[in-house]
N, C-alpha and C positions, 0 to 999 in steps of 0.2 A: 553536443549536449557534454556539461561535465559530468563525467563516472569517478566514484570511489570504487578502485580495485584492489583487493586482498588474496593474498592467494595465486597471485598469477601462475607461477609454477604448476601449479594441479592442473589436472586433465578436465575433470569434472565440473558444470560450471552451472554457480544458482545468479539467476536475475532477482534480485531484492526491489522491490518498488515501494518506496515509502509515502508513508500517511502526510495530507498537508503541513504544512510547517515543519516537522518534523525529519529531515535526512535521516540522519540520523539514530533513526527510534529502532534502529537493528542493531546498534551500540554491542550487545550480548547477544548476539548474533558472529558476529565480528573471529569469534576464536573458533571456530567452523571454516575460516581460511588454512589451518590448520593441516585439513584434507582437501579443498574444495578450490576452486577459484568464485571468489561472491563478486561479484557485479552490480554498482549499486548507482544506478545514475539518479543526477539528480535532475528531478520531475522540473518542466520551464515554470516557469513566475517563484520556485520555491532554491535555497540552496545558493550556488553558487551562480542558477540561472536568475533568483529575484530580481533580475535587471526586467526580464521579460517577461510578458503578461501571459498566463494560462491559457489555450484554448485546449479542446478533448484532441481534435482531431488533428491538429498538429501534433499534440505529443504524444497521440498514439501514431503516429507516421513517425515520426523522429525514434521513438522504440523500438518498431515496425525494422528500420533498417538497420540500428545499434543491432538488434540480435541478430538479425541478418547477416549482420556479418561475422557474426562467429562460425560461421558455414558446421556449425552443430546444432542440436534440440537442446536445451536450454530446461533445469527447470524451473519454472512460475514464482516467485513469490511477491505476494501482494497485502498491505494492510491498509482500511482508511480510504481515500482516494485510494491509494496505489491499489487495493480489490476493486477496485469497483473498473481501474484503467485495467485492472488482467483480464476480469471478468470480461470486457471490453474486447480485448486480445485473443483469450484463447477461444473464443467465439468465432471471431471474423482471420485468426489463422494460426489455427490446433498443428498445422503441422508443423512446428517452430519450437512443443513443445513435447515433450515425454512425461511431465507431470504439472500438477498445479496446486498450491497451496494458498487460498483465499481468503482472507481473516478480516472479518468487520464488514463487507462490505453493506452498504446502504443501496436496494436497485428496488425496490418496492416505494417511490415519491410521489408524494398529493402538493395539488400546491397548498396547502395549510403547512402540509411539515416540512415545506421548503420554505416558505418564509419563515416560521420558528427558526432554522437551521440558519438562515442567512440571517434573521438578528441577533442570533449568541454567537453567529463566528466575527461579526462585524465588533461584538463588544467585544470578542478575544481577542480580534486584532488592536483594536486599540490599547490592551493591554499589552499586547508585545512589541510594541512603539517604548513601553516605561524596560529600561535596560534588567533592574533590578527586580523587576514582577517577571518580565521575562526570564531570567535566570530562576525562579524560583514554581514557575512552572513548565521550565524543562528538569527541572528535579522532581517533578509530585508526576511526570511522566517517565520517570525512571531514566533518565537521562545520564551517562557515565561523566565524568567530570568533563573532560577534554571533547568529547561530543555536546557537552552543553555550553561551552566556551564558543563553541562556534553557531549552535542555532544562533545566540543570543546576537551574536556579531551578523549572522545571513539575515535577518527579522529584520532588521532596523532597512533593509532595502527592497519590501516583500510587498507591491502594491496592494491596495485596496482593490481594483476590476481580479484579479489572481483570485482572491479570496474569493469573489462574488462566483465567478466565471468558475471555480474548482469545487464550489456547491452544487449550484447549477448546470452539472457538468452534464449532462442528457443522457447520461448511462441509467438502464432502466433495464428491464425483463420486456418490456416491447420494443427498448431500440433494439435486441440484438436476440432475435428470434430460435437463432442457430446454433444458442450454447445450447438449446434441447438438444441437439446429434451432434455436439463438442465429443468425438471417441476417446479422449484420452484419460486418464485418472484424473480425480479432482477429489483434492476437500476442503468446504465449505469451512468455516470456524468463527465461532464467536461465544463473547461468556454470559453468563446467565445475566448479569447483574447494568448488560447493553440497552437500549433501547427496543425495546418491543418492533422495531421495525428493523431490525439489525440482525433479531433473529429468527422471525421473519424472513427474509432470505435467503439467508443462507438453508435456511429448511425446506422451501420454494426452488432451490438451484438441485438438492438432493431432489426433490421431487419431483423434475420436470427431467431430469439427464440422471440415465440408469448408473452411471457410471464418477457418479459424484456419492461423496459423501460427509453427513452434514457432523459437528459434535457440535456442545454447546459443555462449554468450557463450569465447573462449580466454582463459584467467587472469584472471579476473571469480571472484566467488565475492558472499556475499552485499552485497553494497555496487555492485549497478552504479549506482544515481542517483549519486552520492556520488563513485563510485571514477573511472567510465567516463563522467564526463559528458559528455563530446566528443562521440561518438559516438553517446549514445542523445540526448541534444539534435539530434542532427542526425536519428533516428531518430520522433524526436516532429516536425521539421519535413516528416519526410515522410508523414507519417498525417496532420497536421493540415487540414483544412478552415474 
């Protein structure tokens, strides 16, 4: 598994799980490496791991092995697909983390919503194969210049089966019943302009686990890490140990 690491000389570790396609969605969080050791794994099927096809269970097993190898509890941050993976990891392996920030997860899926999301993502996949359009998409998603160049290059290697598997990843409230008893502090975060299912997901997380608090940010859409970086970075600083 390819890892982006920043601030390796620092003791406190933050593991950041990126969204589908956007390995560098945390580009505006890398400044936190002045004080913390930031690790961004390239989720299988994306980034420099685009030669492989994404499978939820295999991906989670790789992430667990990597985090265990650190030999200390870490702060887990996840966005979008990374948020869904983070939800699964804290539910099944809470002993690996001292806290988690889970941003824009989609956990209350239906057959119709999955079909709609699949159609949208397959259409977006075709757009990513056009480098000029891929660059514009990266810009619209708030990627800084250098990470955007990497993004355009990496997206040329992503497979359609990875997109399909990452959408229909099997991670739901029903698949992770142990989330209700996860003992660590969790912040579930979404933007007020996100789909209702995403906002309902973070609200339900807080409803079923007393250690989880929910925040819905005004004016935010599915873009909190890059577009609301100042506030998001402060939230991380308030959470990290």
